[in-house]
Backbone as a chain_set.jsonl record, in Angstrom:
{"seq": "XXXXXXXXXXXXXXXXXXXXXXXXXXXXXXXXXXXXXXXXXXXXXXXXXXXXXXXXXXXXXXXXXXXXXXXXXXXXXXXXXXXXXXXXXXXXXXXXXXXXXXXXX", "coords": {"N": [[10.09, 18.251, 18.367], [10.232, 19.175, 15.743], [11.79, 17.173, 14.432], [10.029, 14.992, 14.604], [7.922, 15.953, 13.039], [9.201, 16.135, 10.566], [9.748, 13.443, 10.243], [7.169, 12.459, 10.027], [6.353, 13.685, 7.646], [8.153, 12.458, 5.899], [7.364, 9.779, 6.137], [4.719, 9.929, 5.126], [5.305, 10.753, 2.521], [6.733, 8.493, 1.6], [4.77, 6.48, 1.786], [2.897, 7.466, -0.061], [4.461, 7.48, -2.386], [4.908, 4.716, -2.664], [2.272, 3.864, -3.057], [1.689, 5.237, -5.445], [3.341, 3.866, -7.2], [2.275, 1.359, -7.245], [1.076, -1.365, -9.059], [-1.876, -1.194, -11.048], [-3.031, 1.044, -10.006], [-4.035, 4.504, -10.426], [-1.922, 6.174, -10.135], [-2.119, 8.728, -9.407], [-2.226, 11.184, -6.852], [-4.416, 12.15, -4.352], [-5.953, 14.607, -2.201], [-7.28, 13.298, -0.092], [-5.841, 10.922, -0.027], [-3.397, 11.773, 0.987], [-4.234, 12.573, 3.526], [-5.038, 10.086, 4.602], [-2.595, 8.699, 4.562], [-1.168, 10.22, 6.43], [-2.749, 9.706, 8.663], [-2.268, 6.983, 8.971], [0.381, 7.095, 9.763], [0.049, 8.437, 12.208], [-1.307, 6.506, 13.593], [0.685, 4.786, 14.028], [1.289, 2.745, 12.198], [3.46, 0.527, 10.811], [5.666, 1.406, 8.136], [6.541, -0.667, 6.504], [4.458, -2.499, 6.782], [2.384, -1.196, 5.411], [3.52, -1.071, 2.841], [3.772, -3.826, 2.311], [1.076, -4.525, 2.287], [0.173, -3.154, 0.028], [1.562, -4.553, -1.938], [0.501, -7.148, -1.591], [-2.241, -6.723, -2.197], [-2.019, -5.806, -4.841], [-0.928, -8.079, -6.042], [-3.022, -9.892, -5.69], [-4.899, -8.715, -7.339], [-3.679, -8.775, -9.865], [-2.671, -11.361, -10.369], [-4.583, -13.231, -11.459], [-7.009, -15.492, -12.923], [-6.707, -15.771, -16.477], [-9.041, -15.481, -17.921], [-10.682, -14.022, -16.326], [-12.845, -11.254, -15.636], [-11.796, -7.889, -16.37], [-10.487, -5.7, -13.848], [-11.434, -2.583, -12.372], [-9.45, 0.415, -12.393], [-7.58, 1.318, -9.535], [-8.318, 4.085, -7.591], [-7.801, 5.335, -5.227], [-6.01, 5.527, -2.173], [-7.401, 4.604, -0.027], [-8.686, 2.304, -0.844], [-6.965, 0.275, -0.189], [-7.037, 0.056, 2.54], [-8.485, -2.057, 3.996], [-6.79, -4.218, 3.412], [-4.405, -3.402, 4.52], [-5.143, -3.497, 7.196], [-5.554, -6.259, 7.361], [-2.951, -7.275, 6.842], [-1.635, -6.398, 9.102], [-2.512, -8.217, 10.954], [-1.6, -10.632, 10.022], [0.513, -13.464, 10.314], [2.987, -13.871, 8.815], [5.991, -14.616, 7.139], [8.417, -12.203, 6.065], [9.561, -13.056, 3.776], [7.561, -14.101, 2.181], [6.263, -11.823, 1.178], [8.357, -10.763, -0.264], [8.56, -12.714, -2.211], [6.104, -12.286, -3.525], [6.616, -9.723, -4.518], [8.627, -10.306, -6.374], [7.141, -11.867, -8.156], [5.411, -9.974, -9.158], [7.138, -8.362, -10.555]], "CA": [[8.892, 18.314, 17.559], [10.649, 19.347, 14.346], [12.2, 15.872, 13.9], [8.829, 14.181, 14.455], [7.2, 16.491, 11.893], [9.945, 15.711, 9.394], [9.54, 12.014, 10.143], [5.802, 12.272, 9.531], [6.37, 14.06, 6.228], [8.879, 11.413, 5.171], [6.488, 8.602, 6.136], [3.637, 10.21, 4.18], [5.898, 10.745, 1.17], [7.055, 7.112, 1.225], [3.505, 5.768, 1.556], [2.318, 7.936, -1.32], [5.309, 6.975, -3.469], [4.617, 3.286, -2.822], [0.934, 3.793, -3.657], [1.801, 5.72, -6.824], [4.039, 2.858, -7.998], [1.579, 0.08, -7.16], [0.349, -1.704, -10.29], [-3.326, -1.168, -10.964], [-3.506, 2.341, -9.502], [-3.91, 5.59, -11.405], [-0.666, 6.878, -9.924], [-2.43, 10.095, -8.986], [-2.402, 11.373, -5.416], [-5.46, 13.109, -4.006], [-5.867, 15.141, -0.84], [-7.719, 12.249, 0.835], [-4.744, 9.958, 0.088], [-2.439, 12.382, 1.921], [-4.817, 12.5, 4.871], [-4.975, 8.701, 5.06], [-1.186, 8.379, 4.836], [-0.846, 10.879, 7.703], [-3.459, 8.97, 9.722], [-1.537, 5.723, 9.175], [1.541, 7.464, 10.58], [-0.414, 8.769, 13.554], [-1.693, 5.233, 14.217], [1.938, 4.026, 14.17], [1.317, 1.593, 11.305], [4.793, 0.505, 10.199], [5.737, 1.615, 6.698], [6.672, -1.992, 5.89], [3.114, -3.078, 6.754], [1.658, -0.551, 4.307], [4.132, -1.533, 1.593], [3.392, -5.229, 2.121], [-0.346, -4.557, 1.936], [0.059, -2.735, -1.364], [2.043, -5.679, -2.75], [-0.474, -8.237, -1.492], [-3.442, -6.348, -2.947], [-1.679, -5.777, -6.267], [-0.789, -9.471, -6.479], [-4.371, -10.47, -5.772], [-5.593, -8.14, -8.492], [-3.007, -9.083, -11.126], [-2.426, -12.788, -10.554], [-5.92, -13.826, -11.555], [-7.177, -16.26, -14.167], [-6.673, -14.945, -17.689], [-10.388, -15.233, -18.421], [-11.436, -13.222, -15.354], [-13.127, -9.91, -16.155], [-10.838, -6.886, -15.891], [-10.862, -4.895, -12.685], [-11.279, -1.134, -12.545], [-8.243, 1.011, -11.844], [-7.706, 1.818, -8.164], [-8.198, 5.541, -7.629], [-7.639, 5.891, -3.887], [-5.272, 4.753, -1.182], [-8.392, 4.013, 0.873], [-8.988, 0.963, -1.35], [-6.036, -0.666, 0.431], [-7.182, 0.057, 3.999], [-8.783, -3.39, 4.55], [-5.631, -5.095, 3.261], [-3.464, -2.944, 5.546], [-5.629, -4.096, 8.447], [-5.303, -7.703, 7.274], [-1.51, -7.533, 6.952], [-1.265, -6.189, 10.501], [-2.882, -9.413, 11.709], [-0.962, -11.82, 9.451], [1.757, -13.996, 10.883], [3.649, -14.375, 7.62], [7.369, -14.17, 6.982], [8.648, -11.18, 5.051], [9.938, -13.766, 2.547], [6.35, -14.235, 1.37], [6.04, -10.566, 0.467], [9.436, -10.668, -1.254], [8.138, -13.607, -3.296], [5.068, -11.577, -4.28], [7.273, -8.635, -5.252], [9.287, -10.91, -7.53], [6.096, -12.3, -9.092], [4.869, -8.776, -9.806], [8.156, -7.816, -11.48]], "C": [[9.227, 18.416, 16.072], [11.022, 18.006, 13.716], [10.984, 14.977, 13.682], [8.017, 14.644, 13.244], [7.864, 16.046, 10.596], [9.742, 14.219, 9.161], [8.155, 11.712, 9.58], [5.736, 12.584, 8.045], [7.053, 12.99, 5.385], [8.03, 10.146, 5.055], [5.385, 8.788, 5.094], [4.162, 10.154, 2.751], [6.171, 9.32, 0.711], [5.797, 6.28, 0.971], [2.924, 6.176, 0.206], [3.145, 7.506, -2.524], [5.032, 5.496, -3.737], [3.258, 3.099, -3.484], [1.002, 4.159, -5.141], [2.403, 4.658, -7.732], [3.352, 1.495, -7.992], [0.832, -0.197, -8.462], [-1.164, -1.694, -10.053], [-3.906, 0.113, -10.395], [-3.342, 3.394, -10.595], [-2.551, 6.274, -11.311], [-0.867, 8.317, -9.499], [-2.685, 10.126, -7.489], [-3.441, 12.461, -5.191], [-5.263, 13.563, -2.558], [-6.238, 14.069, 0.189], [-6.637, 11.187, 1.023], [-3.688, 10.478, 1.069], [-2.952, 12.301, 3.358], [-4.75, 11.08, 5.428], [-3.542, 8.303, 5.387], [-0.758, 8.998, 6.167], [-1.516, 10.152, 8.864], [-2.772, 7.641, 10.008], [-0.287, 5.975, 10.023], [1.123, 7.686, 12.025], [-0.848, 7.521, 14.32], [-0.491, 4.302, 14.417], [1.919, 2.717, 13.38], [2.692, 1.592, 10.64], [4.725, 0.668, 8.673], [5.798, 0.275, 5.968], [5.307, -2.678, 5.794], [2.309, -2.511, 5.59], [2.206, -1.041, 2.972], [3.745, -2.98, 1.296], [1.924, -5.356, 1.723], [-0.557, -4.149, 0.482], [0.485, -3.863, -2.298], [1.025, -6.812, -2.755], [-1.725, -7.923, -2.319], [-3.166, -6.334, -4.451], [-1.555, -7.196, -6.812], [-2.155, -10.131, -6.63], [-5.115, -9.968, -7.01], [-4.996, -8.614, -9.813], [-2.849, -10.572, -11.403], [-3.748, -13.545, -10.496], [-6.003, -14.649, -12.828], [-7.27, -15.33, -15.378], [-8.074, -14.609, -18.187], [-11.26, -14.446, -17.436], [-11.696, -11.836, -15.938], [-12.129, -8.897, -15.586], [-11.39, -6.098, -14.704], [-10.651, -3.422, -12.999], [-9.974, -0.676, -11.9], [-8.526, 1.54, -10.438], [-7.423, 3.317, -8.18], [-7.953, 6.176, -6.263], [-6.838, 4.948, -2.998], [-6.233, 4.04, -0.236], [-8.791, 2.603, 0.429], [-8.172, -0.086, -0.592], [-6.195, -0.777, 1.949], [-7.523, -1.328, 4.565], [-7.592, -4.357, 4.458], [-4.538, -4.688, 4.258], [-3.855, -3.544, 6.889], [-5.338, -5.592, 8.477], [-3.831, -8.027, 7.487], [-1.029, -7.326, 8.384], [-1.509, -7.45, 11.326], [-2.167, -10.676, 11.225], [0.305, -12.194, 10.208], [2.518, -14.685, 9.75], [5.055, -13.796, 7.557], [7.464, -13.094, 5.906], [9.067, -11.817, 3.731], [8.734, -13.918, 1.613], [6.112, -12.969, 0.549], [7.135, -10.316, -0.564], [9.105, -11.534, -2.463], [7.081, -12.918, -4.161], [5.665, -10.441, -5.098], [7.948, -9.169, -6.521], [8.259, -11.33, -8.584], [5.525, -11.097, -9.848], [5.848, -8.163, -10.798], [8.17, -8.652, -12.714]], "O": [[8.56, 17.799, 15.241], [10.62, 17.725, 12.587], [10.915, 14.272, 12.675], [7.483, 13.818, 12.504], [7.192, 15.635, 9.65], [9.583, 13.779, 8.023], [7.994, 10.813, 8.755], [5.134, 11.836, 7.274], [6.592, 12.657, 4.293], [7.986, 9.517, 3.998], [5.147, 7.902, 4.273], [3.526, 9.569, 1.875], [5.878, 8.968, -0.432], [5.764, 5.469, 0.046], [2.506, 5.324, -0.578], [2.586, 7.199, -3.576], [4.934, 5.074, -4.889], [3.113, 2.264, -4.377], [0.435, 3.465, -5.985], [2.028, 4.552, -8.9], [3.806, 0.572, -8.669], [0.047, 0.634, -8.919], [-1.654, -2.125, -9.01], [-5.125, 0.263, -10.308], [-2.606, 3.197, -11.562], [-2.081, 6.877, -12.275], [0.097, 9.043, -9.259], [-3.286, 9.209, -6.929], [-3.359, 13.548, -5.762], [-4.497, 12.964, -1.801], [-5.582, 13.947, 1.224], [-6.52, 10.61, 2.104], [-3.153, 9.719, 1.878], [-2.198, 12.0, 4.284], [-4.438, 10.892, 6.604], [-3.303, 7.635, 6.393], [-0.056, 8.355, 6.947], [-0.92, 10.0, 9.93], [-2.699, 7.217, 11.162], [0.059, 5.172, 10.889], [1.761, 7.187, 12.952], [-0.767, 7.481, 15.548], [-0.632, 3.182, 14.909], [2.46, 1.706, 13.827], [3.051, 2.561, 9.972], [3.834, 0.129, 8.018], [5.169, 0.11, 4.923], [5.037, -3.37, 4.813], [1.636, -3.25, 4.872], [1.44, -1.387, 2.073], [3.425, -3.317, 0.156], [1.575, -6.208, 0.905], [-1.38, -4.741, -0.216], [-0.151, -4.102, -3.324], [0.722, -7.373, -3.808], [-2.208, -8.778, -3.061], [-3.989, -6.798, -5.24], [-2.022, -7.484, -7.914], [-2.4, -10.849, -7.599], [-5.864, -10.712, -7.642], [-5.727, -8.833, -10.779], [-2.891, -10.994, -12.559], [-3.987, -14.372, -9.615], [-5.159, -14.517, -13.713], [-7.842, -14.243, -15.301], [-8.275, -13.566, -18.809], [-12.445, -14.231, -17.691], [-10.854, -11.303, -16.66], [-11.675, -9.037, -14.45], [-12.593, -5.87, -14.587], [-9.786, -3.066, -13.799], [-9.467, -1.31, -10.975], [-9.575, 2.132, -10.184], [-6.409, 3.759, -8.718], [-7.901, 7.4, -6.144], [-6.98, 3.728, -3.073], [-5.904, 2.98, 0.296], [-9.196, 1.792, 1.261], [-8.639, -1.205, -0.379], [-5.552, -1.619, 2.576], [-6.896, -1.743, 5.54], [-7.414, -5.211, 5.326], [-3.826, -5.547, 4.779], [-3.005, -4.038, 7.629], [-4.923, -6.127, 9.504], [-3.498, -8.95, 8.23], [-0.108, -8.011, 8.831], [-0.788, -7.714, 12.289], [-2.132, -11.679, 11.937], [1.055, -11.335, 10.672], [2.67, -15.906, 9.73], [5.275, -12.629, 7.884], [6.683, -13.081, 4.954], [8.945, -11.192, 2.677], [8.883, -13.867, 0.392], [5.797, -13.044, -0.638], [6.88, -9.729, -1.616], [9.342, -11.136, -3.603], [7.157, -12.962, -5.389], [5.267, -10.219, -6.242], [7.854, -8.569, -7.592], [8.495, -11.16, -9.78], [5.197, -11.195, -11.031], [5.44, -7.522, -11.766], [8.944, -8.384, -13.633]]}, "num_chains": 1, "name": "protein.A"}
């Protein structure tokens, strides 16, 4: 049980770190963000899926036409929940997400 608890804590920490570093977010972590990260662990959502969803959503927000109106800053991990669900269903190579990561850098 101790190892599983530690694993859960590590998963939550990594999800929150990835969220904090995602472009377009405030970088602030709220209690609800911690609860969602823990729920993602409990649902056995792979960490890579969450990370890929954050990258995909950030790319969609940032790689827009220059004349598009600015988007509000993301203030919650919950904003990414629909994209996490979408990424779970995608049949896309990890190379695609690596490409998006490079574009964001």
